C-alpha positions as CSV (number, residue, x, y, z in Angstrom):
1,M,0.0,0.0,0.1
2,S,1.3,3.4,-1.0
3,A,1.8,6.2,1.6
4,P,-1.2,8.3,-0.1
5,E,-3.5,5.2,0.2
6,S,-2.3,4.5,3.7
7,A,-3.0,8.3,4.6
8,E,-6.5,8.2,2.9
9,R,-7.4,5.1,4.8
10,R,-6.3,6.6,8.1
11,L,-8.2,9.7,7.3
12,I,-11.5,7.7,6.4
13,E,-11.1,5.7,9.8
14,L,-10.9,9.0,11.8
15,E,-13.9,10.4,10.0
16,E,-15.8,7.2,10.9
17,R,-14.8,7.3,14.5
18,M,-15.7,11.0,14.6
19,A,-19.2,10.2,13.1
20,H,-19.6,7.5,15.9
21,L,-18.5,9.9,18.5
22,E,-20.9,12.5,17.4
23,A,-23.7,10.1,17.3
24,G,-23.0,9.0,20.9
25,M,-22.8,12.5,21.9
26,D,-26.2,13.1,20.4
27,A,-27.8,10.3,22.2
28,L,-26.3,11.4,25.4
29,T,-27.4,15.0,24.9
30,D,-31.1,13.8,24.1
31,T,-31.0,11.5,27.3
32,L,-29.8,14.2,29.3
33,L,-32.5,16.8,28.0
34,L,-35.1,14.1,28.7
35,R,-34.0,13.4,32.3
36,E,-33.8,17.2,32.8
37,R,-37.5,17.6,31.8
38,E,-38.5,14.6,34.0
39,L,-36.7,16.1,36.9
40,R,-38.2,19.6,36.3
41,D,-41.8,17.9,36.2
42,A,-41.0,15.9,39.4
43,W,-40.0,19.3,41.3
44,R,-43.2,20.8,40.2
45,V,-45.1,17.9,41.5
46,I,-43.1,18.0,44.7
47,E,-43.9,21.9,45.1
48,H,-47.5,21.2,44.5
49,L,-47.8,18.6,47.0
50,K,-45.9,20.7,49.6
51,G,-48.5,23.5,49.2
52,Q,-51.3,21.0,49.6
53,L,-49.7,19.6,52.6
54,A,-49.2,23.2,54.0
55,D,-52.9,23.7,53.5
56,L,-54.0,20.6,55.0
57,R,-51.8,21.3,58.2
58,E,-53.4,24.8,58.7
59,T,-56.9,23.3,58.6
60,A,-56.4,19.8,60.2
61,V,-54.2,20.7,63.2
62,L,-55.3,22.9,66.2
63,A,-53.4,24.1,69.0
64,P,-54.0,22.0,72.2
65,E,-55.7,24.9,73.8
66,Q,-58.1,25.2,70.7
67,E,-59.1,21.5,70.6
68,P,-62.5,20.8,71.9
69,P,-62.7,18.7,75.2
70,P,-63.4,14.9,74.7
71,P,-67.0,13.8,74.6
72,H,-66.9,12.2,78.2
73,Y,-66.3,15.6,80.0
């Protein structure tokens, strides 16, 4: 094999490797973006549930002095 053919073959191999690396990076980027969206959605749900829990605490729990006496008194 002559030097120009060898250099051309090496160049083609490098281009193929580069294409595979770019495809891998694209797949990783897509996965990362999907996980970021899922995480953002989960945080929204958590914040919503925290608000609901705070509302329930305000209405469900009375201070001991505000509790009505038990029925046997």
